[in-house]
N, C-alpha and C positions, 0 to 999 in steps of 0.2 A: 367692376361697376358697383357703385354704391346707390342704394335706394333709401330715400328719406320721405317723410310725409309731414306736411305742414298744412293745417286746416283741411285735412283729408284730401290734399292734392299731392300726388306722388311726383317726386323730383328724382331724376336719374342723373348721377354724376358720371359721365362717360370717361372722364380723365382719371377716375379713381382707380387705384391698384398699386401694385408693388412698384416702388421707385428704385432704380439702380443708381449707385453713386456715380457722379460725373467723372471721377478720376479713374474709373475702370476703363480698361482698353476695350476697343470694339470686339476683339477676339474673345475676351473674357465675357462680355455681354452676350455674345452669340452662344457661348458655351452654357451660360446660365439659362438662356431662353430654350435651349434644347433639353436641359436637365430638369428645370423647375416647372412643375405642372401649373402652378398658379400664374406664373409669368406667361405661359402659353395660353391660358384661358382668359387673360385680361383683354379688354377691348381697346384697341388702338385705332380709333376711328380715322384719324388722319396721321400719316406717318411723320415723325419728327415735328409734331405740332408744339414747338417750344422755342424759347429764346436762350441765348447763353447765360444771361443774368436776369433781366427784368423786361417785361413787355409793358409799354406805355400806352398804346392805343391799338385798336383792331377794328376793321371795317370789312363789309361785304360788297362786292360789285353789284351793279343793278341787274345784271343777268343772272346772278346767283351762282356763277360757276367758280369765281375766284374769291379767296379770303386773303386780305393783306393785313399784315401786322408790323408795327414798328417797335423797336426795342433797342437794347444795349446789353453788354458792352462787347464789342465796339458798336457804335451806332450803325444800324442796318435796317433794311426793309426786306421782309420775306413774303413771298406770294405762294399760296397753296391752291392747287387745282382740285376741286371737289370731285370732278369726274374721274380723276386718277387717284384720289385720296392720298396725295403725296405732295412734297415740296416741288414747285415748278422752277423758281429761281430765287436767288438771294443777292442783294446789292448792298454793299457797304457805303456809308455816307461819311462826310467830313465832320459833322457835328450832330448833336442830339436833335431829334425831331420834336417840335412843340405841337404841331398839328399837321395832318395831311388829309387830302381828299382825292377821290377818284372822279375825273371829269368825264370819262367815257363809260360805255356800258361794260367794258372789260378792263383789263389792266394796261391798256395801251397809252393812256394819258393820265399822268399822276402829277400832283403838286405837293411839295413839302415846304413847310415853314420851319426854319431852323432857329435855334436859340441864339445864333450870332447875327440875326437880322437878314440872313440870306433866304431867298425864295428860289427853290430848285424845281425844274421841270424835267420829267422823265417821259420818254416815249417807249415804244414797244422794245426797241433795241437797247435802251439804257438811258444814260444821262443825255439831256438835250440842251438845256440852257439854265443859267443861274444869274439872278439879279439880286438887288438888295433894296430894302425899304428904309426910310429915314429913321424910324424908331423901332425899338424891340417889339416884335409882334407876339400876340397871345392867342389869336384865333383869326380865322378867315372864312368867307363863304363865297360861293360861285353863283352868279346870276346868269342863267342859261340864255335868256332872250337877248341880252346885250353883250354876252361874253366878258363880263366884268368880274374881277376878283376884288372883294372888299376885305381889307386888312385892318384889324383893330389891335391896340396894344397900349404901351406906356405913353400915350399921347391923347389929346382931346380930338385929334383929327382921325378920320377914317380914310385910309389911302385906297385909291382905286387904280387898278391895273387892267387895261383893256387888252385881251389876248388877240383880238382880231387886228387891231392897229399896232400892237406891240409897243405901247407906250403908256406912261402914267397920265391919268386924267386929273382934273381938279378934285381936291379932297373935300370930304364932307366935314363941316365944323360942328361938333357937338358941344353941349354945355358941361360935359363931364371932364374931370381932370384926367382920368384914365378909363379905358374901356377893357373889360375882361373877355366878353364873349359877343358873338353875333350870329344871326341865323336869318334865313330867307324862307318865307312861307311858300311851299310848292304849289299852292292853289292860286292865290292872288299876287304872289311875288312881293309881298311887303317885307322890307328889310328892317330889322330891329337890332339894337345894340344894348348890352347890359353893362352899366358902369359900376365902378367900385363904390359909389355912394348909394347904391341900391335903386338907381333910376333906370327906366327903360325908355329909349327914344325910337320911334318908328319913322321910317323914311320911305318915300315913294321913288323907286329908281327911275321912273319915266321923267319926272320933273326935278329930281334931285333936291327936294324940299322936305323938311320935317313936317309930318302930318299929325303927329301925336306924341305926348309925353306922359309917362306914368311914373309917379313917385311911390315906390313900394316901401320906402323907409317910413312914410307916414302911416302906412297900413300895418307894418310889422316892425316893431322897435328893434328886433334882432337882425334886421337886414343889414349886411355889411358888404356883401359882394353879390353880383347877379350872375346867374347861369341860366340860359333860357333855351327852349326848344319850341319851334313854331309849327303847328299843324293848322287845324281850324280854330284852335284856341291857343293861348299863350301860357306857357309853363315857366314860372320863375322860381329858382331855388336860391336860398340864402344859406347862412351858416347852420341853421337849425331846421328849416322847414321848406316845403314845396308849396308854392302859391299858384292856384289855378285861376286864370282870368279869362273873361270874355272880352274880346277886343272892343266891344261897345260899352264897357263899363269900367269904372275906375276902382271898383271894389272887388276883392277876390271872391270867386264862387266857392272855393274850397281851400282849406289850409291843411296840409298833411305834414305831420312831424315824425321824423325817424327816431327821435328820442335817444340819439347817440352823441349829440353835441359835436357832430362832424359835418363838414361841408358836403353838399350834394355834388357829385362829380359826373353824373350821367343821367339823362332823361330820354326816355323813348316812349312812343305811343303805339299801342297795339290796337289797330282799328277794328279787327274782327270781333273782339269781345269788349270794346270800350274800356280798356285797361291802360294804366300808366305804369311803366317800369322805371323806377327811380333807384339810385344807388348812391351810397357813400363808401368810404374806405372799408367799412365793416360788413355791410349787409346790402342785399338787393331786395327791395320790397315791390310787390306787384299788387296794385289796389285799383278799385273801381273809380273812374273819373267823375261819376255823378254823386256817389254816396261817400267815397273815401274808405269804404270797407275793405279790409285786407283780404286779398285773394290768396296769396301765398308769399313766402319769403325764402331767400337763399342766403346762407352765411358760410362762405368758404373759409378755409383754414388760413389763408393769407390775405393781405390787404388788396383792395380792388382799385385799379386805376381807371377802368372804363368797362362798359357793357355794350355789346352789339347784339341786336335781335335779328335772327335770320328771317327774311321776309316770308310772310304767309306760312309760318310753321311755329312749332313750339320749342325751337332750339335757341339757346343763348350761348354766346361766347364772351368770356371775360378776360381782360388784360390784368395781370396780377403782379404783385411784388415778389415774383417767383419765376423760375425758368419755365415751368409748365403753364400753358394757357388752358384754362378750364373750359369744358364743354358740358352744358346742362341741357337735358331734354325733359320737357314738361308736356306730357300728352294732353293735359287739359287745355293748354293754350292752342294746340293745333297739331296736325299730323307731322310726321318726320319729313324732312326734305326728300326730294326725288332721288338724290344720289345716295341716300342711306335709308331707303324705305324698309330695309330689313329690321330696323329698330322697332317698328310697330309690332312685329311678331315676337321679337326677342324680349321686349319689356313685359309682356304678359306673363312670362314664366319666371321672372326674376323675383328673388326674395331679398330681404335685407341681410347684408353681410356685416360682420363686426369691423370696426375701424382698425386698420393696420397701422403699424409704426412707419416712420420715414423710410428706414432700410430694414426690411424683415430679415435678411440674411446676415446682417452685421449688427454688432452690439457696440454702443459707444461707452467707453470706460475712461475714467480719469486716472491720473497717476496714483492717487490714493487707492483706487480700486485695484490697480495692478500690484501695489504693495501688499494689500490684504490677500490677494490671490497668489503672491509670490512669483509674479511674471515680469518683474522689472528688468530681468536680463533679456527679455525679448524686445526691448525698446531699440529701435534702429534696424530690426530685422524685417523681413517681408511679411511676417504674421501680424504686425501692427502697422496701421496707417495713421500717421499723425494728422489730426484735424482739430483746429481751434485749440481748446485747452485740454484736449484728451486724445484718445486714439480710437480707431475703428478696428475691431477684431471679429473673426468669424464666430457666428453665434454657436456653432457646434463645439468649437474649442472652448468657448466661454462656459457652456453648460458642463462640459467634461471636467474642466478644471474646478468649477464650482462644486461639483459633486465629490471630487477628490479632497478639496479643502474642508468641506463640511458634509461628511457623508450622512449625518443624522438630520439634515435640514428638513427632509420630507417627514420624518417621524415627529420632529418638533412642530412642523406645520399641522400635521394630522392631530396631534394632541391639543394644539391650540384651538383648532376647529371643533374638536369634541367638547372641550371646556366651554367654548362659546355657546354651543347648542345646549349644553346642560344648564348654563346660566339663563338662557332664554326660556328653557322649560321651567326653571325655578321661579321666574317672574310671574308665572300664572298661578303659583300657589299663594298661600297666605304669607304675607311678608312680615318678618320679625325684624325689629329695629336692631341692627348690628353695626357697631362702630367699625370704620375702615381701619386698615393697617397703618395708614399714613395720616398725620394730622388728626389724631383722635380727639384732642382737646377742642380744636376748631369745629370738628363735626358735632361734638356734643353741645357746644355752644349754639351752633346753628339749629340743631334739633330743638333745644329749649326755646329759642326765639321763635322758631316756626310753630311750636305748640301754642305759645302765648298769642301769636298773631291769629292762628286758626281759631282759638277760643274767642278772641274779640270779634273776628269776622263772623263767626257763627251766630253771635248775638244780634248782629245787624240783619235787617230784612233783605236788602239788595246788595250785600257785600260779596265780592269775588275773592277767593283765596289767591294770593300771589304765588308764583312758582318758587320752589325751594332750590337753593344752589346745589344741594346734594342730589337732587333729581335731574339737574341740567347736564346734558352731555358735554357742553362746552367746558365745564369745570370738573369733569370726571377724572382727568389726569391728575389733578391737584390732590386727590385722595388715593391715588394708586401708585404714582411714581415717587420714589423716595427723594428725588432731586428737589421736590417742592416742599419738603419738610420744613416747618417753621422753627427757626432756631430762637428759642426764648432767651438765650443768654447773649445774643448779639446786641450790638450797640443800637442798631436801628429799631429793633423790637422794643428794647427797654425805653427808648425815648418816645416811641409812638404808643406804647401800651397805656400810659395815663390818659392820653386823648381818646383812644379807642374805648377804654373802660368807661370814661365819663359819657361818651356818646351812647354806649350800651345802657348805662344807668338811666340817662334821659329817655332812651327809647322804652325801657321797661316802665319808667314812671308814667310816660305818656300812655302806654298800653293799659296800665292800671286805672288811669283817669278815664280813658275811653270805656273801660269795663264798668266803672262806677257810673258814668253817665248813661250807659246803656241799661244798667240795672235800676237806677233811680230816675224818675221822670223829671224833666227839666222845668221845675216850677219857678225857680228863682235863679237868675243868672249872676246875682251879686255875690261877691266873695264874703265869707264870714269874717267877723271882726277878729283882730289879733292874728290873722294869717297873712304871711308875706306874699307879695305879688309874685307873678312868674318872672318878671324882669329882675327883681331882687334875687330870686333863687338862681336864675341863670348867671347873674354877675358873681354870686358866691361860688357857683360851680366853676366858673372860668378862673377865679382866683385860686381855687383849690387845685385844679389840674395844672395850672402854671407853677404852683409851688412844688407839685410832685415832679414835674419835668425838670425843674431846677435841682431838686434833690437827686434825681437820677443822674443828671450831668455831674454833680459833685461827687457822687459815688463812683462814676466811671473814671473821673480824673484821679481819684484816690487809688482805685484799683490799678490804673495805669502806672502811677508812681510806685506803688508797691511791687508791681511786676518788674519794672525796670531796676529797682533796688535789689530784688532777689536775683535777677539775671547778673548784675554786677558782682554780687557775692559769690555766686556759683562760678563765675569766670575767674575771680581771684583765687578761689579754692582749688580749681583745676589747673592753675598756672604752675608749670614746672620751671623753677629758676635754673639757669645754666650754671655749670661748675667751671671755675677758672683754675689753672695750675701754673706754677712758676717753674721755669726751666733754669737750671743752674748755669752760671757763667762758664763758658767753655764746652757746654753740652750741646749736642745737635739733635734737633727733633727729627725722629725717623718715622715711627709708627707706634700706635697703641697695641699693635699685635704682639710686639715684643714685651712679654710680661715683666721680665727683669728690668728692662729699661723703663717700663711704665711705673714700677715701684719706686725707682729712683726719682722720677718726675713728680710723683704724688707725695712728696715730703711736706710741701708747704701748701696751705690753702688760704686764699685771699678772703679778707673780710669775715662776715658772718655767714658764709655760705654753708648750708647744712651738709654734713657728710654722713655716710652710713656707719653703723657700728663696726663693721669689719674694717673699713678704712681707718677709723679712729684707733682700733687696736693695732693695726699694722703701723700706723704712724707712731704710736706710743712705743712699740717694740723697736722701731728704727731709732727713735730718740734715745732709748735706753742703751741700745747697742752702740750708738754714736758716743754717748757719755762714757761707757766702759772703755772704748778704744782711746778716748782722750786721757782717761786715767792711766791706762797702760803706757801711753806715750810719755806722760809726765814722769811716771816711775822709772821707765827705761832711761829717760834723759837724766834723771837724778843719779842713777847708778853709774852711768857713763861718766858723768862729771866727777864723781867720787874717785872712780878708777883713774881718771886722768891726773887728778891731783896727787894720788899715791905714787904714780910713776914718776911724776916730776920731783916729788920730794925724795923718793928713793934714789934717784940719779944724782940729785944734788948731794944727798948724804954720802953716797958712795964716792962721789968725787972728792968730798971733803976728807973722807977717810983715806 
């Protein structure tokens, strides 16, 4: 249970407490309820008081014993018995419920208006009959004396269905294009409709004639759609405000604004204290109908679809954009209902509790968090439950792994807290101007400008010093985090610096003029002769800073060209040209691993390819060796030819002899 106080009015949220994930099995939920003390101590006023996804509307029977709620998904109606504090029955429907009403004192006669134009009747045993209206309906009301159902919707007609005769009667023709809501006063049974143009038309069911028309759009220019509730007075809500009318007057008695720019979706009248309970999707406001003074307000964590006030008590039920339907108890509005009278004794001893998270026993982590913790290998296991863009994991496992990954986290947190307390204690001492570690030049400039402004302001009688950026907490990070360091060599800074410097010079000049005006009495407002006017000075200043900006652009372009030229030179210097080798005819390339074969292949080098000194020496030696072998071959050939000639001559000589 959560206790809050608004305008010294205590509000008890009976639905507050630990929430268990929907994907947990019933067995696991029962185990947690046995082990966890906080779950055991939470107040579950009505068992299973929730919807699978969203609750759209909620109502209480006239005898106060049954609470009926419509929701989705799938479309269904649930009935809760307050005497048993549990679910009595649940019935699924074919389509979503736009509006429903309880015709009897208990749950035995129900009417549902569906989004597909069907009107469905339920009796005590279940579905009884279904019919359809000509146009899409938005709201309906039941007239008890004549047993007529009045349906309004996307039409100018008000369709009448008589439940005693079991047939449709002649429709009521309104002047509106579409009607959004309707209601019947329980005292004099006046029937009223609220149109989309901001008009209210009142009809007498006995003669079926219009008896009055109220144009609220003329009164309130913001009126775009009407939502009304009839008691002894008429309450009209538009997109922004609630208008309170007396039926005998065309002017509103009171206009109440929620200040949220949201349409009013629910209006209830609390007769005992003359209060009005109005709500939009963000907040429930309770205010006095005579003065409009706020009595109290309730702001749930989820959007509100509707509010139901339990009769003659201080209990409220809300239909939310959430599976859980909230239950609020306000003792200042009235006592607790008879079926939960123990709340009066219980609320006296309760104190405010801190707000808990959605799932106290589970921690939501993203994939990046798992990577930082080193738990990506657990993806797909039973220890991680995939949900939306992350995973749910047990909070005990998370704390254990967190402590192992960063065992000094507590020490760092403790040192940080000690440092903060020391800094807070230092603020009470005499402050000495000290430049920050980050953006020292900017801080010094701001200090000088602040001193000049303070000096000028001090000379004025009624001047107030402007707050300094250095003392503003919103800009504190700019002088502490190194990521915000101003790079004076960047292109953006160099282009903006002439403009900023000129603005600073103008500001200093203006401060000097103000100081002079404060020091010298203003006897003569005319300018001295030979002095240029302020317009001429401003034009000269504009020309000068434009020239400076152009000069900076030229320097930036020159630096960019020099940088690209230097990069090309470095690239050419570091380029290693490939070496090409010629293979002799008849030779087969095998591998460079064979050094002997490699030497044979490295005889010739193409072009002007640079070679190492060792390679040059080797090639020179090979060429010399090749020349020597050629000489030897020539000399050997010459000797052989001489010998051949001698043998031939000798033979011939011997033959002659």
